[in-house]
C-alpha beads as a LAMMPS data file, in Angstrom:
LAMMPS data file: protein, C-alpha beads

421 atoms
420 bonds

1 atom types
1 bond types

-500.0 500.0 xlo xhi
-500.0 500.0 ylo yhi
-500.0 500.0 zlo zhi

Masses

1 110.0

Atoms # bond

1 1 1 88.111 400.723 -300.311
2 1 1 86.311 398.037 -298.129
3 1 1 83.213 398.614 -296.757
4 1 1 82.174 397.403 -292.865
5 1 1 79.732 395.070 -292.188
6 1 1 77.200 395.228 -289.524
7 1 1 75.233 392.641 -290.093
8 1 1 72.366 394.266 -291.437
9 1 1 73.797 394.158 -294.976
10 1 1 73.610 391.097 -297.352
11 1 1 70.559 388.136 -297.192
12 1 1 71.371 387.702 -293.332
13 1 1 69.831 388.926 -290.512
14 1 1 71.009 390.994 -288.027
15 1 1 72.077 389.020 -285.087
16 1 1 72.401 385.360 -287.141
17 1 1 75.837 384.171 -288.010
18 1 1 76.361 383.851 -291.844
19 1 1 76.678 380.188 -292.742
20 1 1 79.946 378.366 -293.111
21 1 1 80.486 378.635 -297.372
22 1 1 79.766 374.546 -298.721
23 1 1 81.579 373.340 -301.411
24 1 1 79.951 372.656 -305.256
25 1 1 78.582 369.154 -303.934
26 1 1 76.871 371.258 -300.600
27 1 1 79.436 369.643 -298.276
28 1 1 81.085 371.429 -295.022
29 1 1 84.763 372.156 -295.500
30 1 1 86.645 369.854 -293.089
31 1 1 87.221 371.407 -290.133
32 1 1 84.082 373.342 -290.416
33 1 1 81.528 373.003 -287.108
34 1 1 77.820 371.985 -287.773
35 1 1 75.593 374.127 -286.041
36 1 1 73.178 372.366 -283.264
37 1 1 69.983 371.569 -283.804
38 1 1 66.671 370.275 -281.907
39 1 1 67.999 366.944 -284.119
40 1 1 70.504 366.784 -281.532
41 1 1 68.317 366.648 -278.845
42 1 1 67.116 363.087 -277.909
43 1 1 63.666 362.030 -277.125
44 1 1 63.508 360.496 -273.789
45 1 1 61.567 357.458 -274.074
46 1 1 57.664 357.323 -273.073
47 1 1 57.347 355.327 -269.926
48 1 1 55.650 352.309 -269.861
49 1 1 52.346 351.814 -267.404
50 1 1 53.554 347.967 -265.524
51 1 1 50.664 345.210 -266.920
52 1 1 48.296 343.694 -264.196
53 1 1 50.336 340.346 -264.924
54 1 1 53.433 342.286 -263.660
55 1 1 52.000 343.602 -260.268
56 1 1 50.575 340.268 -259.538
57 1 1 54.170 338.493 -259.868
58 1 1 56.105 341.518 -258.192
59 1 1 53.335 341.091 -255.038
60 1 1 52.896 336.895 -255.692
61 1 1 49.140 337.247 -255.591
62 1 1 46.768 336.492 -259.178
63 1 1 46.051 339.434 -261.913
64 1 1 42.332 339.461 -260.512
65 1 1 43.425 340.167 -257.151
66 1 1 45.750 343.167 -258.591
67 1 1 41.981 344.352 -260.687
68 1 1 40.238 343.699 -257.374
69 1 1 42.620 345.948 -255.241
70 1 1 43.554 348.761 -257.886
71 1 1 39.699 348.775 -258.411
72 1 1 38.502 349.227 -254.855
73 1 1 36.511 345.934 -255.013
74 1 1 35.841 342.780 -252.306
75 1 1 37.571 339.537 -252.893
76 1 1 41.106 340.949 -251.299
77 1 1 41.762 341.535 -247.519
78 1 1 43.000 344.931 -246.815
79 1 1 46.210 344.482 -246.101
80 1 1 46.821 342.518 -249.593
81 1 1 45.520 345.669 -250.691
82 1 1 47.701 348.064 -249.578
83 1 1 50.655 346.144 -250.586
84 1 1 49.525 346.211 -254.329
85 1 1 48.740 349.498 -254.400
86 1 1 52.147 349.958 -252.945
87 1 1 53.541 348.220 -255.174
88 1 1 51.682 349.467 -258.185
89 1 1 52.524 353.119 -256.975
90 1 1 56.565 352.576 -257.085
91 1 1 56.101 350.210 -260.674
92 1 1 54.427 353.242 -262.238
93 1 1 50.986 352.493 -262.328
94 1 1 48.786 355.055 -261.732
95 1 1 46.356 354.381 -258.961
96 1 1 42.781 355.547 -258.801
97 1 1 41.370 357.572 -255.966
98 1 1 39.290 355.286 -253.372
99 1 1 36.633 356.615 -251.299
100 1 1 32.836 357.172 -251.493
101 1 1 31.492 359.468 -254.433
102 1 1 29.822 359.260 -258.091
103 1 1 33.043 359.954 -259.597
104 1 1 35.026 357.316 -258.112
105 1 1 32.247 354.767 -259.042
106 1 1 31.544 356.241 -262.872
107 1 1 33.643 357.340 -265.218
108 1 1 30.870 357.938 -268.040
109 1 1 32.878 355.785 -270.787
110 1 1 32.366 352.810 -272.793
111 1 1 35.302 350.833 -274.116
112 1 1 35.462 349.048 -277.831
113 1 1 38.747 347.149 -278.538
114 1 1 39.502 345.960 -282.325
115 1 1 41.918 342.966 -282.208
116 1 1 42.846 343.205 -285.975
117 1 1 44.568 343.797 -288.629
118 1 1 44.811 347.695 -288.500
119 1 1 44.495 347.787 -292.270
120 1 1 41.209 346.422 -292.287
121 1 1 39.583 349.225 -290.531
122 1 1 39.734 351.640 -293.706
123 1 1 38.166 348.775 -295.935
124 1 1 35.293 347.122 -293.969
125 1 1 32.284 349.583 -294.223
126 1 1 29.840 347.444 -291.781
127 1 1 32.057 347.911 -288.753
128 1 1 32.130 351.915 -289.173
129 1 1 28.623 351.663 -289.394
130 1 1 28.350 349.986 -286.619
131 1 1 30.779 352.290 -284.524
132 1 1 28.929 354.900 -285.899
133 1 1 25.560 353.381 -284.179
134 1 1 27.375 353.108 -280.880
135 1 1 28.542 356.715 -280.896
136 1 1 25.000 358.036 -281.805
137 1 1 23.379 355.997 -278.927
138 1 1 26.063 357.022 -276.542
139 1 1 26.340 360.638 -277.028
140 1 1 22.792 361.652 -275.662
141 1 1 23.501 360.238 -272.666
142 1 1 26.515 361.826 -271.881
143 1 1 28.816 358.884 -272.299
144 1 1 32.074 358.437 -274.449
145 1 1 33.385 355.985 -276.426
146 1 1 37.016 355.104 -275.826
147 1 1 38.159 353.003 -278.596
148 1 1 41.838 351.205 -279.217
149 1 1 43.281 348.362 -281.288
150 1 1 45.290 345.702 -280.247
151 1 1 47.263 343.108 -282.116
152 1 1 45.834 340.156 -280.117
153 1 1 43.372 338.504 -278.042
154 1 1 45.274 338.601 -274.962
155 1 1 46.465 342.091 -275.450
156 1 1 42.379 343.287 -275.818
157 1 1 42.009 340.767 -272.263
158 1 1 45.116 342.717 -270.618
159 1 1 43.336 345.795 -271.825
160 1 1 40.094 344.957 -270.033
161 1 1 41.888 344.389 -266.894
162 1 1 43.471 347.754 -266.916
163 1 1 40.915 349.979 -267.971
164 1 1 38.401 348.308 -265.163
165 1 1 41.200 348.464 -262.861
166 1 1 41.781 352.435 -263.628
167 1 1 38.575 352.666 -263.381
168 1 1 38.701 354.170 -267.223
169 1 1 35.550 352.405 -268.331
170 1 1 32.099 351.864 -266.740
171 1 1 31.699 348.502 -269.308
172 1 1 32.597 347.853 -272.740
173 1 1 31.244 346.465 -276.218
174 1 1 32.811 343.426 -277.400
175 1 1 32.646 342.222 -281.632
176 1 1 34.670 339.487 -282.940
177 1 1 33.502 336.498 -280.625
178 1 1 35.745 333.953 -281.128
179 1 1 35.961 329.794 -280.371
180 1 1 36.400 329.365 -277.174
181 1 1 36.644 333.104 -276.584
182 1 1 39.240 333.423 -273.867
183 1 1 37.456 337.002 -272.964
184 1 1 34.182 335.838 -271.435
185 1 1 36.251 334.630 -268.851
186 1 1 38.296 337.841 -268.056
187 1 1 34.989 339.778 -268.115
188 1 1 33.109 337.128 -266.321
189 1 1 36.366 337.475 -263.497
190 1 1 36.562 341.342 -263.425
191 1 1 32.194 341.255 -263.151
192 1 1 32.707 344.187 -266.226
193 1 1 29.446 345.001 -267.706
194 1 1 29.800 344.094 -271.287
195 1 1 27.680 343.501 -274.648
196 1 1 28.722 340.986 -277.150
197 1 1 27.737 341.980 -280.793
198 1 1 27.583 338.438 -282.252
199 1 1 26.341 334.797 -280.677
200 1 1 28.103 332.851 -278.568
201 1 1 27.629 329.161 -279.354
202 1 1 27.316 327.358 -275.757
203 1 1 29.060 330.203 -273.836
204 1 1 27.495 331.162 -270.539
205 1 1 26.964 334.706 -270.662
206 1 1 24.378 335.132 -267.623
207 1 1 21.936 336.332 -269.999
208 1 1 18.612 334.223 -268.857
209 1 1 16.847 331.592 -271.767
210 1 1 13.946 330.842 -269.984
211 1 1 12.415 330.552 -266.312
212 1 1 13.952 333.464 -263.921
213 1 1 16.867 334.471 -264.565
214 1 1 19.956 333.875 -262.353
215 1 1 21.607 337.609 -260.425
216 1 1 25.241 337.791 -261.133
217 1 1 27.829 340.467 -260.832
218 1 1 28.277 342.530 -264.056
219 1 1 26.179 340.876 -266.755
220 1 1 27.200 339.742 -270.535
221 1 1 24.765 340.580 -272.849
222 1 1 24.599 339.170 -276.493
223 1 1 22.957 340.964 -280.086
224 1 1 23.056 338.293 -282.695
225 1 1 22.112 337.796 -286.358
226 1 1 21.009 334.586 -287.177
227 1 1 24.011 333.388 -289.300
228 1 1 22.475 330.063 -290.579
229 1 1 19.608 331.637 -291.623
230 1 1 21.396 334.220 -293.787
231 1 1 23.332 331.547 -295.696
232 1 1 20.433 329.582 -296.219
233 1 1 18.439 332.606 -298.022
234 1 1 21.852 332.980 -300.508
235 1 1 22.411 328.853 -301.132
236 1 1 18.781 328.420 -301.944
237 1 1 18.795 331.234 -303.882
238 1 1 21.604 330.203 -305.754
239 1 1 19.977 326.661 -305.918
240 1 1 17.033 328.089 -307.976
241 1 1 18.915 329.766 -310.434
242 1 1 20.861 326.174 -311.211
243 1 1 23.946 326.421 -309.359
244 1 1 25.763 323.082 -308.292
245 1 1 29.097 324.472 -307.659
246 1 1 29.219 327.313 -304.739
247 1 1 32.477 328.431 -303.248
248 1 1 32.569 330.612 -299.546
249 1 1 35.545 333.478 -299.293
250 1 1 34.725 333.162 -295.668
251 1 1 36.373 335.506 -292.643
252 1 1 39.616 334.670 -290.170
253 1 1 39.378 331.146 -289.043
254 1 1 38.279 330.781 -285.545
255 1 1 35.950 333.166 -285.707
256 1 1 32.771 332.118 -284.110
257 1 1 30.526 333.760 -287.268
258 1 1 33.178 332.206 -289.610
259 1 1 32.540 328.707 -288.232
260 1 1 28.818 329.282 -288.271
261 1 1 28.545 329.835 -292.006
262 1 1 30.789 327.383 -292.560
263 1 1 28.483 324.545 -291.032
264 1 1 25.373 326.267 -292.225
265 1 1 26.865 326.209 -296.332
266 1 1 27.891 322.734 -295.646
267 1 1 24.391 321.583 -294.065
268 1 1 22.462 323.812 -296.685
269 1 1 24.867 321.732 -299.317
270 1 1 23.958 318.297 -298.145
271 1 1 20.067 318.682 -297.877
272 1 1 20.142 319.783 -300.934
273 1 1 22.174 317.687 -302.666
274 1 1 25.173 320.054 -303.816
275 1 1 27.853 318.971 -306.234
276 1 1 30.793 320.869 -305.349
277 1 1 31.497 323.098 -301.910
278 1 1 34.273 324.900 -300.809
279 1 1 35.000 327.505 -298.076
280 1 1 38.365 329.614 -297.757
281 1 1 39.484 331.842 -295.087
282 1 1 40.719 335.078 -295.104
283 1 1 41.853 337.926 -292.904
284 1 1 39.303 340.652 -294.292
285 1 1 42.268 342.577 -296.390
286 1 1 42.068 342.373 -300.168
287 1 1 45.320 340.932 -300.888
288 1 1 44.086 337.517 -298.909
289 1 1 40.593 338.273 -301.025
290 1 1 42.573 338.112 -304.276
291 1 1 44.656 335.236 -303.141
292 1 1 41.406 333.687 -302.413
293 1 1 39.531 333.868 -305.950
294 1 1 42.672 332.994 -307.394
295 1 1 42.515 329.781 -306.009
296 1 1 38.921 328.953 -306.671
297 1 1 38.231 330.856 -309.521
298 1 1 41.799 328.831 -311.200
299 1 1 40.434 325.473 -309.640
300 1 1 40.495 322.370 -312.202
301 1 1 36.597 322.072 -310.994
302 1 1 35.579 326.015 -311.213
303 1 1 32.935 327.338 -309.066
304 1 1 29.923 328.921 -310.715
305 1 1 28.998 331.167 -307.846
306 1 1 30.846 332.427 -304.297
307 1 1 29.446 333.957 -301.513
308 1 1 32.187 336.743 -300.120
309 1 1 32.467 337.520 -296.557
310 1 1 31.798 341.112 -297.713
311 1 1 32.098 343.917 -300.379
312 1 1 35.604 343.950 -300.517
313 1 1 35.745 340.398 -301.111
314 1 1 33.039 340.705 -303.746
315 1 1 34.653 343.079 -305.786
316 1 1 38.301 341.307 -305.729
317 1 1 36.626 338.192 -306.520
318 1 1 34.699 340.549 -309.917
319 1 1 38.697 341.708 -310.404
320 1 1 40.099 338.414 -310.437
321 1 1 37.461 336.721 -312.240
322 1 1 37.916 340.141 -315.030
323 1 1 41.668 339.133 -315.422
324 1 1 40.758 335.078 -316.406
325 1 1 38.377 336.426 -318.788
326 1 1 35.311 335.627 -316.514
327 1 1 32.071 337.218 -317.184
328 1 1 29.910 338.325 -314.666
329 1 1 27.309 336.105 -314.256
330 1 1 27.518 334.498 -317.460
331 1 1 30.591 332.262 -316.031
332 1 1 30.579 333.145 -312.233
333 1 1 27.763 334.822 -310.654
334 1 1 28.648 336.814 -306.642
335 1 1 26.847 337.609 -303.789
336 1 1 28.351 339.742 -300.547
337 1 1 27.260 338.569 -297.087
338 1 1 27.392 342.660 -296.577
339 1 1 25.433 345.289 -298.675
340 1 1 26.945 348.799 -299.092
341 1 1 27.442 351.092 -301.502
342 1 1 29.919 349.669 -302.927
343 1 1 27.575 347.252 -303.656
344 1 1 25.068 349.537 -305.301
345 1 1 27.311 351.457 -307.685
346 1 1 29.447 348.563 -309.156
347 1 1 29.377 347.359 -312.412
348 1 1 27.437 344.882 -312.390
349 1 1 25.610 345.713 -309.515
350 1 1 26.589 343.138 -306.838
351 1 1 24.140 341.324 -305.127
352 1 1 24.476 341.504 -301.087
353 1 1 22.578 340.859 -297.550
354 1 1 20.444 344.027 -296.869
355 1 1 20.950 344.827 -293.221
356 1 1 21.413 347.862 -290.910
357 1 1 25.256 347.635 -289.657
358 1 1 23.625 350.930 -286.973
359 1 1 21.269 349.195 -285.822
360 1 1 23.718 346.495 -284.416
361 1 1 25.537 349.879 -282.378
362 1 1 23.014 351.605 -281.320
363 1 1 21.511 348.407 -279.734
364 1 1 24.456 347.749 -278.215
365 1 1 24.969 351.253 -276.902
366 1 1 21.846 350.568 -275.471
367 1 1 22.189 347.094 -273.834
368 1 1 25.591 348.525 -272.014
369 1 1 23.540 351.302 -270.723
370 1 1 20.715 349.132 -270.204
371 1 1 23.529 346.639 -267.867
372 1 1 24.896 349.672 -265.695
373 1 1 21.625 350.609 -264.434
374 1 1 21.044 347.153 -263.362
375 1 1 19.248 345.499 -265.405
376 1 1 19.500 341.875 -265.854
377 1 1 22.040 340.627 -269.219
378 1 1 20.042 339.225 -272.166
379 1 1 20.180 337.678 -275.456
380 1 1 18.891 339.930 -278.707
381 1 1 18.266 338.492 -281.551
382 1 1 18.723 341.074 -284.753
383 1 1 16.399 341.409 -287.309
384 1 1 16.721 338.927 -290.236
385 1 1 18.510 340.297 -293.710
386 1 1 16.685 340.344 -297.111
387 1 1 18.797 339.171 -300.105
388 1 1 18.513 341.842 -302.421
389 1 1 19.075 340.191 -305.502
390 1 1 21.103 342.702 -308.632
391 1 1 23.151 342.297 -311.948
392 1 1 25.309 339.660 -310.556
393 1 1 23.607 337.071 -309.735
394 1 1 22.201 335.109 -313.138
395 1 1 21.713 330.895 -313.963
396 1 1 25.480 329.303 -314.206
397 1 1 27.370 328.615 -317.766
398 1 1 25.968 326.421 -319.878
399 1 1 28.381 323.121 -319.568
400 1 1 27.097 322.670 -315.514
401 1 1 23.879 320.499 -315.149
402 1 1 20.488 321.911 -315.160
403 1 1 18.778 320.654 -311.950
404 1 1 16.755 317.767 -311.829
405 1 1 12.774 318.163 -311.845
406 1 1 11.440 317.403 -308.091
407 1 1 9.786 319.529 -305.261
408 1 1 11.767 322.562 -304.279
409 1 1 13.145 321.626 -300.306
410 1 1 11.584 324.580 -298.392
411 1 1 14.206 326.996 -296.525
412 1 1 14.930 326.389 -292.692
413 1 1 14.117 329.136 -290.633
414 1 1 15.748 330.908 -287.628
415 1 1 13.438 328.967 -285.964
416 1 1 14.135 325.695 -286.689
417 1 1 17.806 326.132 -286.897
418 1 1 20.353 324.504 -284.337
419 1 1 23.189 326.753 -285.053
420 1 1 21.196 330.006 -284.794
421 1 1 22.243 330.158 -281.119

Bonds

1 1 1 2
2 1 2 3
3 1 3 4
4 1 4 5
5 1 5 6
6 1 6 7
7 1 7 8
8 1 8 9
9 1 9 10
10 1 10 11
11 1 11 12
12 1 12 13
13 1 13 14
14 1 14 15
15 1 15 16
16 1 16 17
17 1 17 18
18 1 18 19
19 1 19 20
20 1 20 21
21 1 21 22
22 1 22 23
23 1 23 24
24 1 24 25
25 1 25 26
26 1 26 27
27 1 27 28
28 1 28 29
29 1 29 30
30 1 30 31
31 1 31 32
32 1 32 33
33 1 33 34
34 1 34 35
35 1 35 36
36 1 36 37
37 1 37 38
38 1 38 39
39 1 39 40
40 1 40 41
41 1 41 42
42 1 42 43
43 1 43 44
44 1 44 45
45 1 45 46
46 1 46 47
47 1 47 48
48 1 48 49
49 1 49 50
50 1 50 51
51 1 51 52
52 1 52 53
53 1 53 54
54 1 54 55
55 1 55 56
56 1 56 57
57 1 57 58
58 1 58 59
59 1 59 60
60 1 60 61
61 1 61 62
62 1 62 63
63 1 63 64
64 1 64 65
65 1 65 66
66 1 66 67
67 1 67 68
68 1 68 69
69 1 69 70
70 1 70 71
71 1 71 72
72 1 72 73
73 1 73 74
74 1 74 75
75 1 75 76
76 1 76 77
77 1 77 78
78 1 78 79
79 1 79 80
80 1 80 81
81 1 81 82
82 1 82 83
83 1 83 84
84 1 84 85
85 1 85 86
86 1 86 87
87 1 87 88
88 1 88 89
89 1 89 90
90 1 90 91
91 1 91 92
92 1 92 93
93 1 93 94
94 1 94 95
95 1 95 96
96 1 96 97
97 1 97 98
98 1 98 99
99 1 99 100
100 1 100 101
101 1 101 102
102 1 102 103
103 1 103 104
104 1 104 105
105 1 105 106
106 1 106 107
107 1 107 108
108 1 108 109
109 1 109 110
110 1 110 111
111 1 111 112
112 1 112 113
113 1 113 114
114 1 114 115
115 1 115 116
116 1 116 117
117 1 117 118
118 1 118 119
119 1 119 120
120 1 120 121
121 1 121 122
122 1 122 123
123 1 123 124
124 1 124 125
125 1 125 126
126 1 126 127
127 1 127 128
128 1 128 129
129 1 129 130
130 1 130 131
131 1 131 132
132 1 132 133
133 1 133 134
134 1 134 135
135 1 135 136
136 1 136 137
137 1 137 138
138 1 138 139
139 1 139 140
140 1 140 141
141 1 141 142
142 1 142 143
143 1 143 144
144 1 144 145
145 1 145 146
146 1 146 147
147 1 147 148
148 1 148 149
149 1 149 150
150 1 150 151
151 1 151 152
152 1 152 153
153 1 153 154
154 1 154 155
155 1 155 156
156 1 156 157
157 1 157 158
158 1 158 159
159 1 159 160
160 1 160 161
161 1 161 162
162 1 162 163
163 1 163 164
164 1 164 165
165 1 165 166
166 1 166 167
167 1 167 168
168 1 168 169
169 1 169 170
170 1 170 171
171 1 171 172
172 1 172 173
173 1 173 174
174 1 174 175
175 1 175 176
176 1 176 177
177 1 177 178
178 1 178 179
179 1 179 180
180 1 180 181
181 1 181 182
182 1 182 183
183 1 183 184
184 1 184 185
185 1 185 186
186 1 186 187
187 1 187 188
188 1 188 189
189 1 189 190
190 1 190 191
191 1 191 192
192 1 192 193
193 1 193 194
194 1 194 195
195 1 195 196
196 1 196 197
197 1 197 198
198 1 198 199
199 1 199 200
200 1 200 201
201 1 201 202
202 1 202 203
203 1 203 204
204 1 204 205
205 1 205 206
206 1 206 207
207 1 207 208
208 1 208 209
209 1 209 210
210 1 210 211
211 1 211 212
212 1 212 213
213 1 213 214
214 1 214 215
215 1 215 216
216 1 216 217
217 1 217 218
218 1 218 219
219 1 219 220
220 1 220 221
221 1 221 222
222 1 222 223
223 1 223 224
224 1 224 225
225 1 225 226
226 1 226 227
227 1 227 228
228 1 228 229
229 1 229 230
230 1 230 231
231 1 231 232
232 1 232 233
233 1 233 234
234 1 234 235
235 1 235 236
236 1 236 237
237 1 237 238
238 1 238 239
239 1 239 240
240 1 240 241
241 1 241 242
242 1 242 243
243 1 243 244
244 1 244 245
245 1 245 246
246 1 246 247
247 1 247 248
248 1 248 249
249 1 249 250
250 1 250 251
251 1 251 252
252 1 252 253
253 1 253 254
254 1 254 255
255 1 255 256
256 1 256 257
257 1 257 258
258 1 258 259
259 1 259 260
260 1 260 261
261 1 261 262
262 1 262 263
263 1 263 264
264 1 264 265
265 1 265 266
266 1 266 267
267 1 267 268
268 1 268 269
269 1 269 270
270 1 270 271
271 1 271 272
272 1 272 273
273 1 273 274
274 1 274 275
275 1 275 276
276 1 276 277
277 1 277 278
278 1 278 279
279 1 279 280
280 1 280 281
281 1 281 282
282 1 282 283
283 1 283 284
284 1 284 285
285 1 285 286
286 1 286 287
287 1 287 288
288 1 288 289
289 1 289 290
290 1 290 291
291 1 291 292
292 1 292 293
293 1 293 294
294 1 294 295
295 1 295 296
296 1 296 297
297 1 297 298
298 1 298 299
299 1 299 300
300 1 300 301
301 1 301 302
302 1 302 303
303 1 303 304
304 1 304 305
305 1 305 306
306 1 306 307
307 1 307 308
308 1 308 309
309 1 309 310
310 1 310 311
311 1 311 312
312 1 312 313
313 1 313 314
314 1 314 315
315 1 315 316
316 1 316 317
317 1 317 318
318 1 318 319
319 1 319 320
320 1 320 321
321 1 321 322
322 1 322 323
323 1 323 324
324 1 324 325
325 1 325 326
326 1 326 327
327 1 327 328
328 1 328 329
329 1 329 330
330 1 330 331
331 1 331 332
332 1 332 333
333 1 333 334
334 1 334 335
335 1 335 336
336 1 336 337
337 1 337 338
338 1 338 339
339 1 339 340
340 1 340 341
341 1 341 342
342 1 342 343
343 1 343 344
344 1 344 345
345 1 345 346
346 1 346 347
347 1 347 348
348 1 348 349
349 1 349 350
350 1 350 351
351 1 351 352
352 1 352 353
353 1 353 354
354 1 354 355
355 1 355 356
356 1 356 357
357 1 357 358
358 1 358 359
359 1 359 360
360 1 360 361
361 1 361 362
362 1 362 363
363 1 363 364
364 1 364 365
365 1 365 366
366 1 366 367
367 1 367 368
368 1 368 369
369 1 369 370
370 1 370 371
371 1 371 372
372 1 372 373
373 1 373 374
374 1 374 375
375 1 375 376
376 1 376 377
377 1 377 378
378 1 378 379
379 1 379 380
380 1 380 381
381 1 381 382
382 1 382 383
383 1 383 384
384 1 384 385
385 1 385 386
386 1 386 387
387 1 387 388
388 1 388 389
389 1 389 390
390 1 390 391
391 1 391 392
392 1 392 393
393 1 393 394
394 1 394 395
395 1 395 396
396 1 396 397
397 1 397 398
398 1 398 399
399 1 399 400
400 1 400 401
401 1 401 402
402 1 402 403
403 1 403 404
404 1 404 405
405 1 405 406
406 1 406 407
407 1 407 408
408 1 408 409
409 1 409 410
410 1 410 411
411 1 411 412
412 1 412 413
413 1 413 414
414 1 414 415
415 1 415 416
416 1 416 417
417 1 417 418
418 1 418 419
419 1 419 420
420 1 420 421
């Protein structure tokens, strides 16, 4: 006798069709239709907003003119402004409202862009502490931090133009100054208030040096550290221990602080008559740190001391030294340019320059608010770091000649250093 199924029996719920039988290996029998699913629904493409360059080409004007028109700033005629706004809207660009009012003039947001490899963000404690300091200083003033990463400096410049044209930010904080940095020209053309964390040699930032400051639209302040004085501090300590072969695992080429530190190392080497000095650039990653350390510690004339760009480089150098059977500090001494919990807990504990990264962020945020209040741009120096000597530094191995007797050269001060500006 056969019982009639009403949909409530068995493992299937009411109102659902039982699945088609499958063969022993889980494939559907030929001719069996597959049930539709959400995977079959195509995902619509995300529309891309046109760049300022694309709008400029369409309108036959410069990207700066587009920025002025979309930002309702003087510099273009009313007819050109209307034409640019119309073209931007047709191409899919969000056009901000015009007219007087505080909401139109202020976004109450500060922008921060990082043009670095994404993997470098998670391994460098210094930058994360800088961001924390920025946020700490902005929060009491009801300003938000808008953070974004880009692949190139050119993309960062385009982002500044778009942010300023759409009034996404009131000002920006710029990090990682480059040699011949194109961002300075972009910021000056836009009149976007900005604060640069890092020294800008020879740059016209509008910040006063001496005398009466020149007033300009926007403004560019800088908060800089004495990299040359800090390098002198490390090199003189290693020299006093007896080291004559010193290597430098530096940051990326093209970065202003990389060039400054390399130049300071060479200058110290000439004054102290060191035998062998070499610098190798990296991209902040542990992968390139390992590669640089293997190159340096595997050289025929191996350095007896390494100055590392940050604690990540110092730890990778320590790993490579162990890999090659070298002891720290008996065979090679290590110094990190940045201090962190890693340096204090690593064995042996790593000597490092000690400073407060969060102060960079707090002072940068305070300075950009200072510019937004209508004050003049300034150049501010961060307090000099201190060298915390720990277990990773010691005299060189016995095969290195002892330092010659004679008067020790006096370390340079930041005031007498020609490349601290």
